[in-house]
C-alpha positions, 0 to 999 in steps of 0.5 A: 262281278259275278262269276259263273259256276264253271269259272268258279270251279276252274278257280277252285281247281276242280276237274270237270268230272270231280273224280279226284276225291281223296285217293291222292292224299291217301296214297301220299300218306301210304308212301310217307309211312313206308319211308319212301323218298319224296325227291324226284317226284312231281316236276323234278328236283329243285334247282338252287336259285342264284338270286337266293329267293325261290328254288323251283324245278327245272323249266319254271321261272318266277317274277317277284313283286309287291314287296313290303315297303314298295310304293303301290299304285295308290301312293302308299307302301306295300303293307307287311306280313303277306298271307292268304290270297286268291286269284280271280279273272280280270279284264283284258287277260289279267288276273286279280289277286286279293291278298291278306296282311296278318298285322296286329295294331301298332306293330313296330317296324311294320307297314300297315294298310293305309287308309283314312279313319273313315275307311277303316274298321278300327283306326287302331289296327293295321291289317287288311287286304291289298288288291293286285292286278297282274297281266298275262305275262306275270307282270304287276300292273297295279296294287292298292289297298282294299280293306283296312283297320282289321286285326291279323288277317290270316287267310280267307277264301274266294266266293263264286260271286266274285269276292274275297272273304278275309278273316280276322285271327284275333278276338280282342275287344275294348274291354280288354284294353290295358293302359298304354298297351300298343295292342289296344283296340277301339272295336270288337274283333274276330269277324270276317269281312267281304272284299269285292274283287273289282273296286277300290277300298271297301267300307268294312262291315263285319259279317257278324252272323258268320261268328265271332271267333279266331277265324282262319280260312273259308271255303265255299261250296259252289253248289250249295253256296254254304261257307265252311270255316276253320278256327285257329286254336288248339281246341278249335271247331269246324263250322258251316255258315248257311247264308240266307242270301248267298250274294248278300252275306250281310243279310245273315244266316245260320251258323253250325258246327260239325259233330262226329256221329257217335263220337261227341266232342271227340279230339281228332288229334288223338287216335284218328290215325287208325281211321285214316281213309275212312269216311265217317258220318257227321252231323251239324249243330246250330250255334245260338250265340254267334257274337259272344262277349268273350271268345266262347263260341267254340265252347257252346259248340263243344257243349253240343258235341262238336268235334275238336281240331288242333289249329284249323287253318287252310281250307279250299274247295276242289274235286267236290270236297272241302279240304281243310288243314289242322296245322298242329294236328296228329299224334306228333302235332305235325299236321293233318288234312281232312276232307269233308264231302258235302254230297254224303255228309262224311269227313275223312282223315286223308293224311296225318304227318308222322315225320317233320321231314315228310310234312312240316306243319302245313297251313294254306292249301289249294287245289290245282286245275290239273288236280294236284294239291299244293300245301304251304309249310309253316313249321321249323327249318326249311319251308317248302310248297309240297305237292301231291299229284293224281297218282298219289306221289308227293314232291317238293315244288318250291323252297324258301331260299331266303329264310325260314319264314312261312309260305302262304297264299298259294293259288292258281290263276283262273286259266291255270297258267300261273301259280301265285304264292307269298313268303310272309317275311320279308313280304314278297308275292311271286308269280310262277310260270312253267310247263305244268303239263 
């Protein structure tokens, strides 16, 4: 299924004018540093959920479905560890969700993605994706496996041509196997895999040219079709993949890493607070060894001057920018959000958390069709979906009322009427509806 540019921009949450830019997050940071309360902003104070699942503002309701262990339409149990996700337009006013499952090989007491060995990338691995079809009222119609045999599928990203790129957050190889180790693998890992939105179980093909490293998320610029990638490590880099054929990623392309002009191999977690809000010029260096034997791709990048980021995680295109999150970035390690502007090749630090109470290790990020940013917390204690509106006000939109497990997979339906998200454990997907205004 091919999506038009207009459809993808709606999916990605970009406004027609593309004028949101970075000012809301800059205002968000300014409010945080002044110590102003975040309560009461946004859609109102959260209302305790009598079911004990998800606290939401007044006027919002949710439906919970596709829980770990439920039986899917293909007859197999819903896998565990729900993670990154995106929403696509489906037939007859439906929404199609493609959802990651961050599973390692042979995890005890975990439901893995079920498939025949011939449809698994690695028969020893339990990770992959499931596809869900939700009707216009937010009811689950179908769910089934769509990618199997991969390792720790954490996040990924939607493409303009109607697919989901699922990312492996692991670089294990058979050479590292140990006798009797339940985490042994039969193939090299650390790749991206493409999952068409329409269709059933895909035959897994690693997208080697996009690099072998500890992948986290991707975001696609719908104009250039360049794919931006994050790496979940304390000493990670930020990458750009320029495909030869945007609609055929298996054809290969050029992988590059971001360099801050005049600041070779700078550590962006230290000393960048003083540069907040300043667009800084960047350039890109080509990676030659995209499929290294060891997990050394970032070392080649840094030897060529690539900037270092602390745990690059969520990424999303919106408002003409590529937003990406560094979960442990910043002076106190509570998180940073950067925005790369492909129009002028600049990078801006738009927020750096100074207090856990303001922003607690953000992970996944999305941009709403009405311009707000939504962040999934993955930190300590209570976990929230944090919103930032166009006026720069921050607010708590949702609270995990079950436990302290992370939120993940936040995304809006293409028509903007529904917000979908996951609580990773015990593994539940939510469809939220209300007066978005």
